[in-house]
VEXDREN-2710 file (C-alpha; in Angstrom, 1 decimal):
% VEXDREN-2710
k/r/px/py/pz
1/MET/16.8/-20.2/0.6
2/PHE/14.6/-19.7/-2.5
3/PRO/12.6/-22.2/-2.6
4/GLN/12.0/-22.5/0.9
5/LEU/10.7/-18.3/1.6
6/LEU/8.5/-19.9/-1.1
7/SER/6.7/-22.8/0.5
8/LEU/6.7/-20.3/3.7
9/ILE/4.3/-17.3/2.5
10/PHE/2.8/-20.4/0.7
11/SER/2.1/-22.6/3.1
12/SER/-0.6/-21.4/5.7
13/PRO/-3.2/-18.3/5.0
14/SER/-1.3/-15.3/5.9
15/PRO/-2.3/-12.3/8.6
16/ASP/-1.1/-9.8/6.2
17/LEU/-3.5/-10.7/3.4
18/ARG/-6.1/-7.8/2.2
19/PRO/-8.1/-7.3/0.4
20/VAL/-7.9/-7.4/-3.8
21/ASP/-10.0/-4.7/-5.2
22/LEU/-10.3/-6.7/-8.9
23/LEU/-13.1/-4.5/-9.5
24/SER/-10.0/-1.5/-10.1
25/ARG/-8.2/-4.2/-11.5
26/VAL/-10.2/-3.4/-15.1
27/LEU/-11.0/-0.1/-14.2
28/PRO/-8.7/3.0/-15.1
29/HIS/-8.0/5.6/-12.9
30/ASN/-8.2/8.7/-14.6
31/GLY/-11.1/8.8/-15.0
32/GLU/-10.6/8.0/-19.7
33/ALA/-12.7/6.3/-21.5
34/LEU/-12.8/2.5/-21.3
35/SER/-14.6/0.1/-24.5
36/GLY/-17.2/-2.4/-23.0
37/VAL/-18.5/-0.9/-19.6
38/ARG/-19.8/2.5/-18.5
39/ILE/-20.2/3.8/-15.6
40/VAL/-24.4/4.4/-14.9
41/GLN/-25.4/6.1/-11.8
42/GLU/-29.1/4.9/-10.0
43/GLY/-30.7/4.6/-7.3
44/GLY/-28.1/6.7/-5.3
45/ALA/-25.0/4.5/-6.2
46/ARG/-22.4/4.1/-9.1
47/GLY/-22.4/1.1/-10.8
48/VAL/-20.3/-0.3/-13.8
49/GLN/-22.7/-2.2/-16.9
50/PHE/-20.7/-4.6/-19.5
51/PHE/-21.2/-4.5/-23.1
52/SER/-18.7/-6.8/-24.5
53/PRO/-15.8/-9.3/-22.9
54/THR/-13.4/-6.6/-24.4
55/GLN/-9.5/-7.7/-22.7
56/ALA/-9.4/-4.5/-21.0
57/LEU/-12.0/-6.8/-18.3
58/THR/-9.1/-9.3/-18.1
59/PHE/-5.5/-9.5/-16.2
60/PRO/-3.5/-12.5/-15.3
61/SER/-4.2/-14.4/-12.3
62/SER/-0.4/-13.8/-11.5
63/GLN/-0.8/-10.5/-10.5
64/LEU/-2.3/-12.0/-7.6
65/PHE/-0.6/-14.8/-7.3
66/ILE/2.9/-13.5/-7.2
67/ASN/4.9/-16.8/-5.9
68/CYS/2.2/-19.7/-5.3
69/PRO/-0.1/-20.2/-8.4
70/LEU/-2.9/-21.7/-6.1
71/PHE/-5.8/-20.0/-5.2
72/PRO/-6.6/-20.4/-2.2
73/ALA/-8.8/-23.0/0.4
74/GLU/-10.5/-20.4/2.1
75/PHE/-11.6/-16.6/0.5
76/SER/-14.1/-14.9/0.7
77/ILE/-15.8/-12.4/-2.7
78/VAL/-17.2/-9.0/-1.6
79/ALA/-20.0/-7.6/-4.4
80/THR/-22.4/-5.4/-4.6
81/VAL/-25.2/-5.6/-8.1
82/LYS/-28.7/-3.8/-9.0
83/ASP/-29.6/-6.6/-11.4
84/SER/-33.4/-5.7/-14.0
85/ASN/-36.6/-5.6/-13.4
86/LEU/-36.5/-5.8/-17.1
87/PRO/-39.8/-8.6/-19.0
88/LEU/-36.7/-10.3/-20.4
89/SER/-36.2/-14.9/-20.5
90/PHE/-34.1/-16.0/-18.3
91/GLU/-34.3/-18.3/-21.3
92/ILE/-32.0/-15.4/-22.8
93/ARG/-29.9/-14.3/-19.7
94/HIS/-29.4/-16.7/-17.3
95/ASN/-26.1/-17.8/-15.9
96/GLU/-24.5/-13.8/-16.0
97/TYR/-20.8/-14.5/-14.1
98/LEU/-20.1/-11.8/-12.3
99/PHE/-16.8/-12.3/-12.4
100/ALA/-14.9/-16.2/-14.0
101/VAL/-11.0/-17.9/-13.9
102/VAL/-10.5/-19.1/-17.4
103/LYS/-7.2/-21.3/-17.6
104/GLU/-6.2/-19.3/-21.2
105/ASP/-4.7/-22.6/-23.6
106/VAL/-7.9/-24.4/-23.2
107/ASP/-10.5/-22.0/-22.0
108/GLN/-11.5/-24.2/-19.1
109/LEU/-13.6/-22.6/-16.2
110/LEU/-11.0/-22.6/-13.2
111/LEU/-13.9/-20.5/-10.7
112/GLY/-16.7/-18.8/-11.0
113/MET/-20.0/-16.7/-9.6
114/ARG/-22.5/-16.5/-11.4
115/PHE/-26.9/-16.3/-11.7
116/SER/-29.5/-17.5/-12.3
117/LYS/-32.4/-16.2/-12.2
118/GLU/-33.1/-17.2/-8.1
119/LYS/-29.5/-18.4/-7.6
120/VAL/-26.5/-17.9/-7.0
121/HIS/-23.8/-20.1/-7.8
122/LEU/-20.3/-21.1/-6.8
123/ILE/-18.3/-23.1/-9.8
124/TYR/-14.8/-24.6/-9.4
125/GLN/-12.9/-26.8/-11.0
126/GLY/-12.4/-29.4/-8.3
127/SER/-10.6/-33.3/-7.4
128/MET/-13.7/-35.0/-9.5
129/GLY/-13.8/-32.7/-12.6
130/ARG/-16.4/-29.3/-12.4
131/GLU/-17.6/-29.2/-8.7
132/ARG/-20.8/-26.4/-8.2
133/LEU/-22.4/-24.6/-4.9
134/SER/-25.7/-23.5/-5.8
135/PHE/-27.6/-21.0/-3.0
136/LYS/-31.7/-20.4/-3.8
137/ARG/-34.0/-18.4/-3.4
138/ILE/-31.9/-15.6/-3.8
139/ARG/-34.2/-12.1/-5.8
140/LEU/-31.9/-9.6/-8.0
141/ALA/-33.1/-9.2/-10.0
142/ASP/-35.2/-6.6/-8.8
143/ASN/-33.7/-3.3/-9.8
144/HIS/-32.1/-2.6/-7.0
145/TRP/-28.5/-2.6/-5.1
146/HIS/-28.0/-5.8/-2.6
147/SER/-25.1/-6.9/-1.5
148/LEU/-23.6/-9.8/-1.3
149/VAL/-20.6/-11.9/1.0
150/LEU/-19.9/-15.5/0.1
151/ALA/-18.3/-17.1/2.2
152/VAL/-15.8/-20.2/1.3
153/SER/-13.9/-22.8/3.5
154/ARG/-13.0/-26.3/3.0
155/HIS/-16.1/-27.8/4.7
156/HIS/-18.6/-24.8/4.0
157/ALA/-20.0/-21.9/2.1
158/THR/-22.1/-19.0/4.3
159/LEU/-23.8/-16.5/1.6
160/THR/-24.6/-13.0/3.6
161/LEU/-27.4/-11.4/1.5
162/ASP/-27.7/-7.3/3.1
163/CYS/-26.2/-8.0/5.8
164/GLY/-28.7/-10.3/6.6
165/ILE/-29.3/-14.4/8.4
166/PRO/-26.1/-16.0/6.9
167/LEU/-27.8/-18.9/3.9
168/GLU/-25.3/-22.0/4.9
169/LEU/-24.5/-25.3/2.4
170/VAL/-21.6/-27.8/2.7
171/HIS/-20.0/-29.3/0.5
172/LYS/-20.0/-32.3/-0.5
173/GLN/-16.6/-32.2/-2.2
174/PRO/-14.2/-30.3/0.2
175/PHE/-12.9/-27.3/-2.0
176/PRO/-10.0/-27.8/-3.4
177/SER/-6.3/-26.3/-1.5
178/ASP/-4.9/-26.8/-5.3
179/LEU/-6.7/-25.1/-7.5
180/SER/-3.5/-23.5/-9.5
181/THR/-4.6/-21.0/-11.6
182/ASP/-1.0/-21.1/-14.0
183/GLY/-1.5/-19.6/-17.4
184/SER/-5.2/-17.9/-16.2
185/ARG/-7.0/-14.8/-16.4
186/PHE/-9.8/-12.9/-14.5
187/HIS/-12.5/-12.2/-16.1
188/ILE/-14.2/-9.3/-15.0
189/GLY/-18.8/-9.5/-15.6
190/SER/-18.0/-12.4/-18.2
191/ARG/-17.3/-16.1/-19.0
192/ARG/-14.5/-14.1/-21.6
193/LYS/-17.9/-15.0/-24.0
194/TRP/-20.4/-12.9/-25.7
195/LYS/-23.1/-15.9/-23.8
196/GLY/-22.8/-15.1/-19.7
197/LEU/-22.2/-11.5/-19.8
198/PHE/-23.6/-9.7/-16.6
199/SER/-26.3/-7.2/-17.7
200/GLY/-26.9/-5.1/-14.4
201/LEU/-24.5/-2.8/-12.6
202/LEU/-21.6/-3.5/-10.6
203/ARG/-20.4/-1.1/-8.0
204/GLN/-17.5/-4.0/-6.0
205/LEU/-15.8/-7.2/-6.7
206/VAL/-13.3/-7.4/-3.9
207/LEU/-11.2/-11.4/-3.2
208/LEU/-10.5/-11.1/0.9
209/PRO/-8.4/-14.7/1.3
210/GLY/-7.9/-16.3/3.9
211/SER/-10.9/-15.1/5.8
212/ASP/-15.2/-14.1/6.1
213/ALA/-15.5/-10.7/5.3
214/THR/-18.6/-10.6/6.6
215/PRO/-17.7/-9.6/10.3
216/ARG/-15.9/-6.3/8.6
217/VAL/-18.9/-4.8/6.8
218/CYS/-22.0/-6.1/9.0
219/PRO/-23.8/-4.0/10.7
220/SER/-23.7/-1.8/8.3
221/PHE/-26.4/1.8/7.7
222/GLU/-26.7/1.3/4.3
223/PRO/-27.2/-3.0/4.1
224/SER/-27.7/-2.8/0.5
225/LEU/-24.4/-1.1/0.1
226/VAL/-21.5/-2.0/1.9
227/GLU/-18.2/-0.8/1.5
228/LEU/-15.4/-3.3/1.7
229/SER/-13.1/-2.0/-1.2
230/ILE/-15.2/0.5/-3.8
231/PRO/-13.2/1.5/-7.2
232/THR/-12.2/5.7/-6.4
233/ILE/-14.1/6.1/-9.9
234/LEU/-17.7/4.4/-8.2
235/SER/-16.8/6.0/-4.6
236/ASN/-18.1/9.9/-5.6
237/MET/-22.0/10.3/-4.7
238/PRO/-24.4/11.0/-7.4
239/VAL/-25.6/14.6/-8.9
240/LYS/-28.0/16.1/-5.9
241/SER/-31.0/18.1/-7.9
242/GLN/-30.0/22.3/-7.1
243/LEU/-33.8/22.7/-5.8
244/ASN/-33.7/19.6/-3.4
245/ASP/-31.7/16.5/-1.7
246/VAL/-33.6/13.7/-3.9
247/LEU/-31.2/11.9/-5.5
248/LEU/-32.2/12.1/-8.9
249/PRO/-31.6/8.9/-11.4
250/PRO/-28.8/10.1/-14.9
251/TYR/-31.9/10.4/-17.3
252/GLU/-33.2/12.6/-15.1
253/THR/-30.2/14.9/-14.1
254/GLU/-29.9/18.6/-15.6
255/VAL/-26.4/17.9/-17.6
256/ARG/-24.6/21.6/-19.2
257/VAL/-21.7/21.6/-21.1
258/THR/-19.1/24.3/-20.4
259/LEU/-16.5/25.3/-23.6
260/GLY/-13.5/27.5/-22.8
261/SER/-11.3/27.1/-20.8
262/LYS/-11.2/25.2/-16.9
263/PRO/-14.2/26.2/-15.2
264/ALA/-14.0/25.4/-11.4
265/CYS/-15.1/21.9/-9.8
266/THR/-17.1/22.4/-6.8
267/SER/-20.2/20.3/-5.3
268/ALA/-22.3/22.9/-7.0
269/GLU/-21.1/21.7/-10.3
270/GLN/-21.3/18.1/-9.9
271/GLY/-22.1/16.1/-13.3
272/GLN/-21.3/18.9/-15.4
273/LEU/-19.4/18.6/-18.5
274/TRP/-16.5/21.2/-20.0
275/PHE/-15.3/21.1/-23.1
276/ASP/-11.4/21.8/-23.6
277/THR/-11.9/23.7/-26.9
278/LEU/-8.1/23.6/-26.9
279/LYS/-7.0/20.0/-25.9
280/ARG/-10.9/18.8/-27.5
281/GLY/-11.2/16.4/-25.3
282/LEU/-14.4/16.1/-23.4
283/PHE/-15.2/16.2/-19.3
284/LEU/-16.7/15.5/-16.3
285/CYS/-16.8/17.0/-12.8
286/ASP/-17.1/14.6/-9.7
287/GLY/-17.4/17.7/-7.5
288/ALA/-13.8/18.8/-6.7
289/TYR/-12.1/16.7/-10.6
290/TRP/-12.0/17.1/-13.3
291/HIS/-11.8/13.4/-15.1
292/SER/-11.0/13.1/-18.2
293/MET/-13.9/10.6/-20.6
294/LEU/-12.8/11.5/-23.9
295/GLN/-9.6/13.3/-24.8
296/GLU/-7.1/13.7/-27.8
297/LYS/-4.2/12.2/-26.2
298/ASP/-0.7/14.0/-25.0
299/ARG/1.7/12.6/-27.2
300/LEU/5.8/14.2/-26.0
301/ASP/6.7/16.3/-29.6
302/TYR/10.6/17.5/-28.1
303/VAL/12.1/18.9/-24.7
304/ASP/13.2/22.6/-24.3
305/ASP/16.3/25.1/-22.1
306/TYR/13.1/26.5/-19.3
307/GLN/15.1/27.2/-16.5
308/ASP/18.4/27.4/-14.9
309/LEU/18.6/26.8/-11.7
310/TYR/22.0/28.7/-9.9
311/THR/23.1/27.3/-6.4
312/THR/25.6/27.6/-3.8
313/SER/27.6/24.2/-4.6
314/GLU/26.8/20.9/-6.8
315/THR/23.6/18.9/-6.5
316/LEU/23.9/15.3/-5.4
317/ASP/19.9/14.6/-5.6
318/ILE/17.0/16.1/-6.0
319/GLU/13.5/15.3/-4.0
320/LEU/10.0/17.4/-5.1
321/PHE/7.1/17.0/-3.6
322/GLN/3.4/18.8/-3.0
323/ILE/2.4/21.2/0.6
324/PRO/-1.0/21.3/0.2
325/SER/-2.2/25.0/0.2
326/VAL/1.2/25.8/-0.5
327/GLY/2.8/24.5/-3.5
328/LEU/5.6/21.9/-5.5
329/PHE/8.9/22.0/-3.7
330/ALA/12.2/21.2/-5.0
331/ALA/14.9/20.3/-1.9
332/MET/18.4/19.9/-3.3
333/ALA/21.4/18.3/-1.9
334/HIS/24.8/19.9/-1.5
335/ARG/27.7/18.3/-1.0
336/ALA/29.4/21.6/0.6
337/ASN/28.4/22.3/4.1
338/LYS/27.9/26.0/4.2
339/PRO/25.3/27.0/3.3
340/GLY/24.1/23.5/3.6
341/SER/21.1/22.2/0.7
342/ALA/18.1/24.8/0.0
343/ILE/14.5/24.6/-0.9
344/TYR/12.7/25.6/-3.3
345/LEU/8.6/26.7/-4.2
346/TRP/8.0/26.8/-6.9
347/ASN/6.5/30.3/-8.1
348/HIS/5.0/30.9/-11.3
349/GLY/6.2/29.0/-13.2
350/GLN/10.1/29.4/-11.5
351/PHE/11.7/27.7/-8.8
352/GLN/12.1/30.7/-5.9
353/LEU/14.9/29.9/-2.9
354/TYR/13.0/29.1/-0.3
355/GLN/14.6/27.9/3.1
356/ASN/18.0/26.5/3.6
357/ILE/19.0/23.9/6.0
358/SER/22.6/23.2/7.7
359/THR/23.6/19.8/6.1
360/PHE/27.1/17.4/5.5
361/LYS/27.7/17.0/2.5
362/ALA/24.3/15.7/1.2
363/GLN/23.2/12.9/-0.2
364/ALA/20.0/13.3/-0.5
365/TRP/16.1/14.1/0.7
366/LYS/13.4/12.5/1.3
367/GLN/9.6/13.3/2.2
368/PHE/6.9/11.5/3.5
369/THR/3.8/11.8/5.7
370/ILE/2.4/10.2/8.5
371/GLY/-0.8/10.2/9.3
372/ARG/-1.5/14.3/8.9
373/LYS/2.4/15.3/9.7
374/MET/4.5/15.9/6.8
375/PHE/8.6/15.1/7.3
376/LEU/11.8/16.0/5.0
377/ALA/14.6/13.0/5.7
378/VAL/18.5/13.9/4.9
379/SER/21.4/12.4/4.1
380/ASN/24.1/13.6/5.8
381/SER/27.8/11.6/4.6
382/VAL/29.8/12.7/7.6
383/GLY/29.8/14.6/10.9
384/PRO/30.1/18.1/11.4
385/VAL/33.4/17.6/12.0
386/ASP/36.5/15.4/11.5
387/GLY/36.2/13.0/14.5
388/GLU/32.6/13.7/15.1
389/ARG/29.8/11.0/14.6
390/GLU/27.5/10.8/11.7
391/LEU/24.3/12.5/12.1
392/SER/21.5/12.1/9.4
393/VAL/18.3/14.7/10.0
394/ILE/14.7/14.8/10.0
395/TYR/13.0/17.8/9.6
396/ARG/9.4/18.4/10.7
397/TRP/6.5/20.5/8.5
398/SER/5.4/23.7/11.2
399/ASN/2.1/24.4/10.1
400/LYS/3.0/27.6/11.8
401/ARG/6.2/28.8/10.9
402/LEU/5.3/27.6/7.1
403/LYS/9.4/26.5/7.0
404/PHE/11.0/22.6/8.0
405/VAL/12.1/22.6/11.4
406/ARG/14.6/19.6/13.0
407/TYR/12.1/16.7/14.6
408/GLN/15.1/13.9/15.1
409/THR/18.2/12.9/14.1
410/LEU/19.6/9.8/13.5
411/GLU/23.9/7.5/13.8
412/THR/24.2/7.1/10.3
413/HIS/27.4/5.9/8.4
414/SER/28.3/7.6/4.5
415/ALA/24.0/8.0/4.3
416/ARG/23.3/7.5/0.7
417/ASP/20.4/7.9/0.7
418/TRP/16.8/7.2/2.5
419/GLU/13.4/5.5/1.8
420/ALA/10.1/5.7/3.0
421/PHE/7.5/3.8/3.2
422/HIS/3.8/2.1/4.7
423/ILE/2.8/-2.0/5.4
424/ASN/-0.2/-2.8/7.1
425/ASN/-0.3/1.4/8.1
426/GLU/2.9/0.9/9.9
427/ALA/5.0/3.5/9.1
428/PHE/8.5/2.9/8.0
429/LEU/12.6/4.5/7.0
430/ALA/15.1/2.9/5.2
431/VAL/18.5/4.2/4.7
432/ALA/21.5/2.9/2.9
433/ASN/25.3/2.8/5.0
434/HIS/27.3/3.2/2.4
435/ARG/31.0/2.5/4.7
436/THR/31.9/3.1/8.1
437/GLU/34.6/5.6/9.6
438/THR/37.4/3.6/8.8
439/GLY/36.5/2.5/5.0
440/ASN/34.2/-0.8/5.4
441/HIS/31.9/-1.1/2.7
442/ASN/30.5/-4.4/3.7
443/ILE/28.4/-2.4/6.6
444/ASP/24.7/-3.1/8.3
445/SER/22.1/-1.0/6.6
446/VAL/19.5/0.6/8.9
447/VAL/15.3/-0.3/8.0
448/TYR/13.6/1.8/10.9
449/LYS/9.7/1.5/12.6
450/TRP/7.4/4.3/13.8
451/ASN/7.1/4.3/16.8
452/PRO/3.6/6.0/17.4
453/GLY/4.0/5.9/21.7
454/THR/7.4/8.1/21.2
455/LYS/6.6/9.7/18.2
456/THR/9.8/8.5/16.3
457/PHE/11.8/6.2/14.6
458/GLU/13.3/2.7/16.1
459/VAL/15.4/0.1/14.3
460/ASN/13.8/-2.7/13.3
461/GLN/15.0/-4.2/11.3
462/THR/19.4/-4.5/10.1
463/ILE/20.7/-5.6/6.7
464/SER/24.1/-6.5/5.9
465/THR/25.5/-4.3/2.2
466/SER/28.1/-3.8/1.2
467/GLY/29.1/0.0/-0.1
468/ALA/24.8/0.1/-0.3
469/TYR/24.6/3.7/-2.1
470/ASP/20.0/3.4/-2.9
471/TRP/17.2/1.9/-1.7
472/GLU/13.1/0.3/-3.4
473/PHE/10.2/-0.3/-2.4
474/PHE/7.3/-0.8/-4.5
475/THR/5.1/-3.4/-4.2
476/VAL/2.8/-6.4/-6.9
477/GLY/-0.4/-7.5/-5.9
478/PRO/-0.4/-8.5/-1.6
479/TYR/3.8/-8.2/-1.5
480/HIS/6.5/-5.7/-0.7
481/PHE/9.7/-5.8/-1.5
482/LEU/12.8/-3.7/-0.7
483/ALA/15.5/-3.9/-3.2
484/VAL/19.5/-2.4/-2.4
485/ALA/22.0/-1.0/-5.4
486/ASN/24.7/-2.4/-3.5
487/ALA/27.8/-0.3/-5.7
488/PHE/31.0/-2.4/-3.7
489/ASP/32.2/-4.5/-1.6
490/GLY/36.3/-3.2/-0.6
491/THR/38.0/-5.1/-3.4
492/SER/35.0/-5.1/-6.4
493/THR/32.3/-3.4/-7.9
494/GLN/30.9/-6.4/-9.0
495/THR/28.8/-7.6/-6.5
496/ASP/25.8/-8.9/-5.8
497/SER/22.3/-6.5/-5.3
498/SER/19.1/-7.4/-3.3
499/ILE/15.3/-7.7/-3.4
500/TYR/14.1/-8.0/0.0
501/ILE/10.6/-9.8/0.6
502/TRP/8.0/-8.6/3.7
503/LEU/7.4/-11.8/4.7
504/ASN/5.9/-12.5/9.0
505/GLY/6.8/-8.2/9.8
506/ALA/10.8/-8.6/8.3
507/PHE/12.3/-8.1/5.4
508/GLN/14.1/-11.5/4.5
509/LEU/16.1/-12.4/1.2
510/PHE/13.4/-12.3/-2.3
511/GLN/16.6/-12.6/-4.8
512/THR/20.2/-11.2/-5.5
513/ILE/21.4/-10.1/-8.6
514/ARG/25.0/-9.3/-10.2
515/THR/25.4/-5.3/-10.5
516/PHE/28.0/-3.1/-11.4
517/GLY/28.9/-0.2/-8.9
518/ALA/24.9/0.0/-8.4
519/THR/23.8/3.1/-8.1
520/ASP/20.2/3.1/-8.8
521/TRP/17.3/1.1/-8.3
522/GLU/13.7/2.4/-10.3
523/MET/9.9/0.4/-10.1
524/PHE/8.3/0.9/-12.9
525/GLN/4.4/-0.6/-14.2
526/ILE/3.2/-0.6/-18.1
527/GLY/0.1/-2.3/-17.8
528/ASN/-0.2/-5.3/-16.4
529/ARG/3.6/-5.6/-17.0
530/VAL/6.8/-4.8/-13.6
531/PHE/10.2/-3.8/-14.0
532/LEU/13.7/-2.9/-12.2
533/ALA/15.6/-0.6/-13.9
534/LEU/18.7/-0.6/-12.8
535/ALA/21.6/2.0/-13.1
536/ASN/25.3/0.6/-13.4
537/GLY/27.8/3.2/-12.7
538/HIS/31.2/1.7/-13.1
539/MET/32.8/-1.7/-13.3
540/LEU/36.4/-1.8/-11.2
541/CYS/38.0/-5.0/-10.4
542/GLU/41.1/-5.7/-8.0
543/ARG/43.1/-5.5/-11.4
544/GLY/42.6/-4.6/-14.6
545/PRO/40.9/-0.6/-15.2
546/SER/38.0/1.2/-13.9
547/LEU/35.2/0.9/-16.9
548/TYR/32.3/3.5/-16.6
549/THR/31.0/2.5/-20.3
550/ILE/29.0/-0.9/-19.2
551/ASN/25.6/-2.1/-20.0
552/SER/22.6/-1.2/-17.2
553/THR/19.5/-3.5/-17.3
554/ILE/15.8/-3.6/-17.2
555/TYR/14.2/-6.3/-15.6
556/GLU/10.9/-7.7/-15.6
557/LEU/8.4/-10.0/-13.2
558/ASP/8.5/-12.6/-14.8
559/MET/5.4/-14.7/-14.2
560/THR/6.4/-17.9/-14.2
561/THR/9.5/-18.4/-12.8
562/LYS/8.7/-15.1/-10.0
563/MET/11.9/-13.9/-10.3
564/PHE/12.9/-10.7/-12.2
565/LEU/14.8/-11.7/-16.0
566/LYS/16.9/-9.9/-17.5
567/PHE/14.8/-7.4/-20.5
568/GLN/17.0/-5.2/-22.0
569/ASP/20.6/-4.0/-21.6
570/ILE/20.9/-0.3/-22.5
571/VAL/24.9/1.2/-22.8
572/THR/25.2/3.4/-19.7
573/TYR/28.2/5.6/-18.6
574/SER/28.5/5.5/-15.0
575/ALA/24.6/5.8/-14.3
576/VAL/23.6/6.7/-11.0
577/ASP/19.6/7.3/-12.1
578/TRP/17.2/6.7/-14.2
579/GLU/13.1/8.3/-14.4
580/PHE/10.1/6.5/-15.0
581/PHE/7.6/8.6/-16.5
582/SER/5.1/8.9/-18.8
583/VAL/3.2/11.4/-21.0
584/GLY/-0.6/10.4/-21.6
585/ASP/0.1/6.9/-23.3
586/GLU/2.9/7.2/-24.0
587/HIS/5.9/6.2/-21.8
588/PHE/9.6/6.8/-21.0
589/LEU/12.9/6.5/-19.1
590/VAL/15.4/9.1/-18.5
591/VAL/18.7/7.6/-17.6
592/ALA/21.4/10.2/-15.8
593/ASN/24.6/9.7/-17.7
594/SER/27.9/11.2/-15.5
595/TYR/30.7/10.4/-16.4
596/ASP/32.4/8.5/-19.6
597/GLY/36.6/8.5/-18.2
598/SER/37.3/10.8/-19.3
599/SER/34.6/14.1/-19.6
600/TYR/31.5/15.0/-17.5
601/SER/29.9/16.9/-20.2
602/LEU/27.7/14.0/-21.7
603/ASN/24.6/13.0/-23.1
604/SER/21.7/12.2/-21.3
605/VAL/19.1/10.3/-23.0
606/ILE/15.2/10.3/-22.7
607/TYR/14.2/5.6/-23.9
608/ARG/10.7/5.7/-24.9
609/TRP/8.6/2.9/-24.9
610/GLN/7.7/0.8/-28.3
611/GLY/6.2/-2.1/-26.9
612/TYR/8.1/-6.0/-28.3
613/GLU/11.5/-3.4/-29.3
614/GLY/11.5/-2.3/-25.0
615/PHE/13.0/0.7/-24.4
616/VAL/14.3/2.8/-28.1
617/PRO/16.2/6.1/-27.4
618/VAL/14.9/9.3/-28.5
619/HIS/16.0/13.1/-26.6
620/ARG/19.8/13.2/-26.5
621/LEU/19.8/16.2/-23.0
622/PRO/23.7/17.7/-22.8
623/THR/24.3/17.8/-19.0
624/ILE/27.4/18.0/-17.6
625/GLY/28.1/14.5/-14.2
626/CYS/24.2/14.6/-14.0
627/SER/23.0/12.6/-10.7
628/ASP/19.7/13.3/-10.4
629/TRP/16.3/13.6/-13.2
630/GLU/12.7/14.4/-11.6
631/PHE/10.1/14.3/-14.4
632/PHE/6.8/17.2/-12.8
633/THR/3.7/17.9/-13.7
634/SER/1.8/22.0/-12.9
635/ALA/-1.0/23.7/-14.0
636/GLU/2.1/25.8/-16.9
637/GLY/3.0/22.0/-18.3
638/SER/5.1/18.7/-17.5
639/TYR/8.9/18.7/-16.6
640/LEU/12.4/17.2/-16.4
641/MET/14.6/18.6/-13.9
642/TYR/18.6/17.7/-13.2
643/SER/21.5/17.9/-10.8
644/SER/24.5/18.5/-11.6
645/ALA/27.3/17.0/-9.5
646/LYS/30.3/18.7/-11.2
647/ALA/28.4/21.8/-11.1
648/PRO/26.7/23.7/-9.6
649/LEU/23.5/24.9/-11.7
650/SER/20.6/22.6/-11.8
651/LYS/18.5/22.9/-14.8
652/VAL/14.5/22.6/-15.3
653/PHE/13.7/21.1/-19.6
654/LYS/10.0/22.0/-20.3
655/LEU/8.2/19.4/-22.5
656/ARG/6.4/20.6/-25.5
657/ILE/3.4/18.3/-25.6
658/HIS/1.2/17.8/-28.8
END
């Protein structure tokens, strides 16, 4: 099944392929400084200026070409650049690369976009050796912003400058359909070397596989600054003078530095600096948020017991979410039917009861948004009374009543989890059905799709599962995945859990992994690496005792085999949840240990990422029947919260950071 599926994915251009923002992949999203570049504001827009071809400005091609290493035979490059007209000799600064794809082990240029004097070149490795497409009399070095769309197909290419008349070239040799990117990396702003480093400003660099991007961006009211995908850090408007509406170049902007506690960041403060004397950090205001420019990195020191949250029942799941202008909420899935499950609001550094909702042995909550509407779905595992249908419920947030109100019911079967996600601007909701009313664990789970006409969820696809416990949706490059944790097949907990890939409007099997009473998947990324952490609950076979002290496993996506391979085993005790979080530059996993075969009073453990060593234990937190962990931050600090499936008590821990 697996090889045929890969062949199907890459045998023809997919209609689901989306623009890939190459520049965003090497720029920080949180405003942190990045070696080798700086952000410059000129001519009414922001761009990146390169100082050195550092490793931070590269990423492996396998991040984009997940299941097939071939570069698309038809594609477009959209770039927005500003090149200086300073009197530098073109013998010195000719042949500057906007980007290059380089095979690392032999330093071979596979494909690159290069500027020279009044020329734009596309260089690639063809069947007969290195080929070059050259567009002449392209004036870019005039100190103005320009947008270029380079569209390449098998037999011809066009270059459109500032939405003008396209220039067309016919290939001497067809563009290769078998250009392999195995073992290569994308280098942004260079060709891996100092020679060829781009000396201008780069605002946009987008790869669009499979089609000509020109109709997407042209015509335009600003043809020199068209936008297909601009990095967030560059998309803000430039600083305006307080005296008039004239856009000022950087050297004319009045810059003030505020010291002390955090000031307001509004349009009036846009472009101003704030130095945090406590954290010793320098921040820049973009008109709405303060972005870190230089800051001492936070480090987790120790964990403090912060709040005991006494509940009306044992709690199986916590869902944390924000409602704009209202605050941070925690929805608790309570085991008891009366008074149901509770929703708490974070208020003055504490969680306080906000709303009770009638539920029936609730297993999990999931919050999601569709357009401007906010929803909260609960998975009920039993009916209102014995013999009645099991109905899980979707609630909608009422801005008028400031509460969640019932919106839609869906028939489920001992539902354990909801997962909400969007694909191509369409909303989906997947339920993990655990077993039928007659005790059959081999049952279909369901993926629902939002119908914009009826404004309800309707069945889109059913997927065969075995005691499904959890769904995890994630995206790698342009591809979407959905992983199910199968816990029990009716006779044994030793069963396959599955990972599905979205293809041709449905999820298709991508990979199976042998698991032992699987209860949770947690996807996370560290740098360019993609991981899946699996929580194994217990080992039960037809014969022999149950084992609760078993390995849970972390898998890593291997770009060579295009599969998730085992990265690390960690001994756990009937684990039911993993939670990934970061503090500064450090990354952590915390596991919910629930039972060791004799006791529910166990330590749950925080593991820290140690690179080559993997995750190592650093903190042990006493818990009772731990069922879920959640990480959150507020104005008061960073916190971990856990729920107990064996006691009517949840706890909040505060992370002490230095």
